[in-house]
N, C-alpha and C positions, 0 to 999 in steps of 0.2 A: 556828540558822538550817537551815531546813528545804532539802531541794535537791528539786527535780522529776525526775522521769525521764520523758522522751518515748519511745514505742515506734513504730518508723516499719514499715512493710509489714505491718500487722495480718491475721493469718491469715482466709482465708475458711473461714465456717464451713461443716461438712458438711452437704450438701443445698441448698447457697445457691451455685451457681455465678455466678462474674461475667461476666453476658453481655455487658456491653461490650468486656471482654477477649477473648472470644471471636468477638465480630464484628471486631475489630480484627485478631486473626489472621487471619480469612477475608479481610479486603479487605488485608493484607499479601500473603497467598497468591495470590489472582487479580490484584494488581497486577504482584508479580513474576513469574508465571507466565505472564500475559498479554503484558507487554513483552517478556520475551527470550523467549517462545514467537514471538513474531512475527518478532524478530531471528534464530532459528533458521530459519524459515520463509523469510524471503528469501535467507539465506545458502545454503541447500541448493536452494531453488528456481533461485536467480539460477546456479548450479553446475550444474545438470541440463541433460542433453544433448537440445535437443528434437528431433534427427532420430533419435534412437535409437527403437527398435520400443516399447517402454514406458518412458520417460522418469521415470516416477514410481518404478518399482522399483527404480533406482539411487539415489532418494534415500530408501528407506525405511529402509535399515541408518543413515546418519547423523541422521536425523530421529527414530529409535527411540531410539538411543543419547541422542541430546540430550534428549528429551522425559522421560526417565527421570532423567537427573542434574537436569535444571530442575526436575522435582519434587521429586526430594530435597533440592535447595538450598531452593527455597519454602515446602516443607512444616518445614523445620528452622526456618527464620527466622520463619516463621508461628506454628509452635510456641513458641518463645521469647520471642515477642513476646506471645503469649497467657499464658504462664506469669508471665511479669514483669510484665506490666499486672495480671494478677489478684492479685499480691502473695502468692501461694501460699508455704508455708514446710514442705509434706510435699510427698514424692514423688508419693504417691498422689495429693494433690488437682492438682498440677501435669499428672499420666497424663490424669487426668479431665477437666479442661479442655483439655489437647491434645486429647481423642478428641471432646471437644464440638466443638473446631473444625475437626479433620479430616473428621466427618461433616458439617457445615455444608459447608466448603468440596468437598468430594465430590458433594454435592447440588447445590451452585450451577454447577461446573463441567458435569456433565451436562445441567444446563437450558441453559447457554450452549451446548455442543456440539450438543444435540436442535435448539435453535433454529437454529445453524447449518446443520444438515444438511437440516431442512425446508424452506428456503430453497433449497438446493441443489436438492432433489428437486424442485424446481417448475419447474428451469431444463428447457426442451424435449431439450437434449443428451443429460442421464442418463435421461430415461423411457424410451428404447429401448435403454439399455444394462445394464438392471438385473439380465440373467442373463448378463452377459459374465463369463468365466471369468477376467480379469484383475481387474475391478473387485472380485469377490467374494474375490479371493486378498487383494488391498489392504485390503478391510474385516478380513478374517482377521486379517492383520498387524497393522492399527490395534488390533483387539481384544485381542491379546496385547501389542502394546506400551503399551495403555492399562492393562492387568491391572497388569505390572511395573511400570508407573511409579506406578501409585497404591498398590501394595502397598508398594515401597520408601519412596513418600512419606508411607505413613502409618508407618513405622515410624522415618523422619526427624522427623514431625510428635510423636511420642513422645519421641524423644532429643533433639527442642529443648526441648520442655517442660520436660523433665527438667532439662536445663542450665540452662533458665532459671529455676530455682528460686531464690526471693528467701530469705535466710538472715535471720532473726530477729534484731534488731540493737535494742540498748538504747545509746540515744546518753544521757551524763549532761550535764546543763547546768547551768552552776552560774550561779546567780541570787543577786547579792547583795542581802542582806537590807540596805532603807534603813530606817532608823528612827529615834527616839529614843533616846540610849545613857542 
């Protein structure tokens, strides 16, 4: 009586990334980042003192910490989703899939940010304040916060992808042989 062996989570071959898994990781990242980013914005903007000389300055430390932590969590989860859905069995393939997801996520996030800033730049109130030391300082802070958030997010994506590594399992299925004795 022959036994059948089924192998699940087949390895993705070298040079053949699973783009469906990479896109799923991207959408996971953008979803988590957007939803909880808005939550952080609402919390910190609601807590700001509008009568202060520079109310946004008081928010920048909290928003910066929130952006870094949120990016780490979102990239870790997205890396894990990417690696799991790709069904990779080696750490190298997991990291490669996580890196592709990270790159695609960064490009998408930059497009969203640039489109948002383009909309703000057309507002009449911001046109006269382009050389304001206050605004320049805020943009510098946002640049550093963005760098730290993206760098630590990249590390989290690699860790998430590596931890989502699927170990190849062989499942033995016993199929009774039905026949004439």
